[in-house]
C-alpha positions in Angstrom: -10.8 14.1 26.3 -11.1 10.9 24.2 -10.6 12.7 20.9 -7.9 15.1 22.0 -5.2 13.7 19.7 -7.6 13.6 16.7 -8.6 17.2 17.3 -5.0 18.2 17.6 -4.0 16.5 14.4 -6.9 17.7 12.2 -6.5 21.3 13.4 -4.9 23.1 10.5 -4.9 20.0 8.2 -7.0 21.4 5.4 -5.0 24.6 5.4 -1.7 22.7 5.1 -3.0 20.6 2.2 -4.2 23.7 0.3 -1.0 25.5 1.0 1.3 22.7 -0.2 2.9 22.3 3.2 1.7 18.8 4.0 5.1 17.3 4.7 5.9 20.0 7.2 2.5 19.4 8.7 3.1 15.6 9.1 6.5 16.1 10.6 5.0 18.5 13.1 2.1 16.2 14.0 4.1 12.9 14.0 3.9 12.4 17.8 0.1 12.4 17.8 -0.6 10.9 14.4 -1.1 7.2 15.4 -3.4 8.0 18.3 -5.3 10.6 16.2 -5.9 8.2 13.3 -6.9 5.4 15.6 -9.5 7.7 17.1 -10.6 8.7 13.6 -11.3 5.0 12.7 -8.6 5.0 10.0 -7.2 1.7 11.2 -10.4 0.1 10.0 -9.4 1.4 6.5 -5.8 0.1 6.6 -7.0 -3.3 7.8 -9.6 -3.5 5.1 -7.1 -2.6 2.4 -4.5 -5.0 3.7 -7.1 -7.8 3.7 -8.0 -6.9 0.1 -4.3 -7.1 -0.9 -4.0 -10.5 0.7 -7.2 -11.7 -1.0 -6.1 -10.8 -4.5 -2.5 -11.7 -4.1 -3.5 -15.1 -2.7 -5.5 -15.6 -5.9 -2.6 -14.5 -8.1 0.4 -16.0 -6.3 -1.1 -18.6 -3.9 -2.2 -18.2 -0.3 0.7 -20.3 1.0 3.1 -17.7 -0.5 1.8 -14.6 1.3 4.6 -14.5 3.9 7.2 -14.7 1.0 5.8 -11.9 -1.1 7.5 -8.5 -1.2 5.2 -5.5 -0.5 5.7 -1.8 -0.8 3.7 0.5 1.6 3.7 3.7 -0.4 3.2 6.7 1.8 3.8 4.6 4.9 3.7 7.5 7.3 4.0 6.4 10.9 3.5 2.7 10.1 -0.2 2.1 10.8 -0.5 0.4 7.4 2.6 -1.7 8.0 1.1 -2.9 11.2 -2.1 -3.9 9.3 -0.1 -5.6 6.6 1.8 -7.7 9.2 -1.4 -8.5 10.9 -2.9 -10.2 7.8 0.3 -12.2 7.2 2.7 -10.2 5.1 6.3 -10.4 6.4 8.5 -8.6 3.8 7.2 -5.1 3.8 9.1 -2.0 2.8 7.9 1.6 3.4 8.5 4.9 1.8 7.4 8.4 2.9 8.7 12.0 2.5 8.3 12.9 6.2 11.3 12.0 8.2 9.7 12.3 11.6 6.9 10.0 10.5 9.5 7.5 9.4 11.1 7.7 12.8 7.8 6.6 14.4 7.3 3.9 11.8 10.8 2.5 12.5 9.8 2.0 16.2 7.1 -0.4 15.2 9.6 -3.0 13.8 7.2 -4.2 11.1 9.2 -3.0 8.0 12.2 -4.7 6.3 13.4 -1.3 5.0 12.2 2.3 5.3 13.1 5.0 2.8 12.6 8.7 2.3 10.9 9.3 -1.1 8.3 11.4 -2.8 6.4 11.5 -6.0 5.7 14.9 -7.6 5.6 16.4 -11.1 9.4 16.2 -11.2 10.4 13.6 -8.6 10.0 9.9 -8.7 10.9 7.0 -6.4 14.5 6.8 -7.4 15.3 4.7 -4.3 13.5 1.7 -6.0 14.4 -0.3 -9.1 11.8 -1.5 -11.6 9.7 -4.6 -10.8 10.7 -5.1 -7.1 7.4 -5.8 -5.5 4.6 -8.4 -5.7 2.1 -6.0 -4.1 1.7 -2.4 -3.2 -0.6 -0.6 -0.7 -1.1 3.1 -0.8 -3.6 4.5 1.8 -4.3 8.2 2.1 -1.9 9.5 -0.5 -4.1 10.0 -3.6 -5.8 13.1 -2.2 -5.6 16.9 -2.1 -2.1 18.2 -1.5 -0.5 14.8 -1.6 0.2 12.6 -4.7 -1.4 13.5 -8.0 -2.8 10.3 -9.6 -1.2 10.9 -13.0 2.2 11.2 -11.2 1.7 8.3 -8.9 0.2 5.6 -11.2 3.3 5.2 -13.5 5.5 4.7 -10.4 3.0 2.2 -8.9 3.2 0.2 -12.2 6.9 0.6 -12.5 7.8 -0.9 -9.1 5.3 -3.8 -9.4 6.2 -7.1 -10.9 4.0 -8.6 -13.7 0.9 -9.9 -12.1 1.5 -7.8 -9.1 -1.5 -6.2 -7.3 -1.9 -2.7 -6.0 -4.6 -1.5 -3.5 -5.0 2.2 -3.1 -7.5 4.7 -1.8 -8.8 7.8 -3.6 -10.2 10.5 -1.4 -13.8 11.5 -2.0 -12.6 15.0 -2.1 -11.3 14.1 -5.6 -13.7 14.0 -8.5 -14.3 10.2 -8.9 -15.3 10.5 -12.6 -12.1 12.4 -13.3 -10.0 9.9 -11.5 -11.7 7.0 -13.3 -11.1 8.7 -16.6 -7.4 9.2 -15.6 -7.2 5.4 -15.3 -8.2 4.8 -18.9 -4.9 5.4 -20.6 -3.3 2.7 -18.4 -6.1 0.3 -19.2 -6.0 1.0 -22.9 -2.3 0.5 -23.1 -2.9 -2.8 -21.3 -0.5 -1.9 -18.5 -3.0 -3.0 -15.9 -6.6 -4.1 -15.3 -9.2 -3.2 -12.8 -10.1 -5.9 -10.3 -12.3 -4.0 -8.0 -13.4 -0.5 -6.9 -15.8 0.4 -4.1 -16.8 3.3 -1.9 -15.8 2.9 1.7 -15.6 4.8 5.0 -12.2 6.6 5.2 -12.0 8.3 8.6 -13.9 10.6 10.9 -12.3 14.1 10.8 -12.9 17.0 13.2 -16.5 17.6 12.1 -17.7 14.8 9.8 -17.0 11.4 8.2 -14.9 11.1 5.1 -15.2 8.4 2.4 -12.9 7.1 -0.2 -12.9 4.8 -3.3 -10.8 1.8 -2.8 -9.2 0.5 -6.0 -7.6 -2.8 -6.7 -5.6 -3.2 -10.0 -3.3 -5.9 -11.4 -0.2 -5.1 -13.5 -0.4 -6.9 -16.9 
């Protein structure tokens, strides 16, 4: 069947998220992940976000500099986002993800300069990265239930970005958008970053219905 990989991937997905076993789940499903997410339409989301990052970094750094800019793919998974980033013109892309088997799949795509195992939790940060390493950051699919909590992730996003750097990230519609927007406010009030854009977009088609997300674009001040 045309959606066999998608059905196989999403079977048990919600249960794994709620049980806090999402890394094990991704490792188990790594072999079908790319095909499943392509069937789910998620590659449209990664390409949209990659084009947004290019648009805003072109305005900030200059369009002729895109190939020279250093980008972090946070939660790179099997490399679908890295492929999209390369497609729009980024050449110096690093990826980080906590699922080793997903990283193995990503490595086969040959679109990353470096790949690292890393995770952001209440107690763990991206110790593999120094401060202010990147001009841009893309994080697709990680600010959602059972993945990265926004209040844990945002300080790390800002830490690894250079001044004037741009981050594009998705927030799942399963999260309360008003709560998430409110959680942005301390970072704005401390003048650590500013909002450039936020809009609701198609995310992916799961087993039974379509999912949506808010796509945020922020700049580090």
